[in-house]
C-alpha atoms as one frame of an Amber mdcrd trajectory, in Angstrom:
protein
   0.000   0.000   0.000   1.201   3.480  -0.914   1.956   6.040   1.776   0.339
   9.457   1.629   3.605  11.093   0.545   4.091   8.553  -2.254   0.498   9.043
  -3.367   0.847  12.841  -3.359   4.044  12.578  -5.428   2.334  10.206  -7.881
  -0.704  12.466  -8.298   1.497  15.559  -8.635   3.402  13.846 -11.461   0.138
  12.995 -13.235  -1.125  16.555 -12.853   2.147  17.955 -14.178   1.841  15.716
 -17.250  -1.756  16.808 -17.797  -0.742  20.447 -17.398   1.883  19.941 -20.104
  -0.853  18.539 -22.358  -3.009  21.606 -21.748  -0.054  23.873 -22.522   0.549
  22.031 -25.817  -3.061  22.606 -26.823  -2.779  26.280 -25.862   0.313  26.632
 -28.034  -1.300  24.876 -31.005  -4.486  26.907 -30.607  -2.567  29.980 -31.706
  -2.304  28.570 -35.214  -5.948  27.667 -35.854  -8.570  29.639 -37.720 -10.441
  32.260 -35.731 -13.778  30.412 -35.880 -12.165  27.332 -34.306 -10.049  29.310
 -31.846 -13.009  30.532 -29.757 -14.385  27.020 -29.266 -10.953  25.664 -28.516
 -10.284  28.445 -26.013 -13.510  27.567 -24.198 -12.344  23.938 -23.953  -8.938
  25.081 -22.700 -10.635  27.137 -19.990 -12.649  24.075 -18.923  -9.456  22.017
 -18.792  -7.778  24.638 -16.624 -10.735  24.648 -14.232 -10.629  20.861 -13.947
  -6.865  20.973 -13.413  -7.196  23.613 -10.707  -9.866  21.537  -8.981  -7.590
  18.487  -9.125  -4.780  20.492  -7.526  -7.180  21.587  -4.777  -8.055  17.915
  -4.115  -4.334  17.165  -3.907  -3.900  19.988  -1.420  -6.745  18.524   0.668
  -4.914  15.209   0.819  -1.709  16.950   1.883  -3.544  18.720   4.707  -5.540
  15.710   5.878  -4.363  13.500   8.697  -2.523  10.249   8.063  -5.549   8.234
   9.110  -8.134   9.964   6.867  -6.374  10.815   3.589  -7.402   7.457   2.103
 -11.020   8.657   2.189 -10.142  11.327  -0.387  -8.340   9.017  -2.817 -11.373
   7.926  -4.830 -12.736  11.420  -5.387  -9.266  12.681  -6.319  -8.756   9.878
  -8.804 -12.196  10.556 -10.307 -11.274  14.212 -10.806  -7.992  13.280 -12.469
  -9.698  10.706 -14.701 -12.221  13.341 -15.735  -9.425  15.774 -16.581  -7.511
  13.122 -18.505 -10.626  12.200 -20.499 -11.456  15.837 -21.269  -7.878  16.477
 -22.379  -7.900  13.438 -24.674 -11.196  14.496 -26.233  -9.961  18.047 -26.748
  -6.771  16.812 -28.397  -8.771  14.523 -30.680 -11.139  17.356 -31.650  -8.226
  19.661 -32.279  -6.550  17.132 -34.585  -9.849  16.601 -36.400 -10.435  20.356
 -36.837  -6.868  20.951 -37.948  -7.167  18.238 -40.587 -10.312  19.891 -41.976
């Protein structure tokens, strides 16, 4: 079983990777047509909100006692899975739009 510190480090690594994915989309969004850019920017804003919420869940785990942090694991993992899914869908849509 993972300790709280190991879990926090693991989740932080995942969030850093997801943040890098968001930044890549932001960079690529600069090169799309204006009519696509607005929709893509809205998706980027949603991704940022989800990422910020995930970081707040991570902070909760850091501040929670050793005996209760496990209770927050499932909700934190659900938030990260939601962010990962949204990022994947946004990347797929971006590739599709760019190909058009």
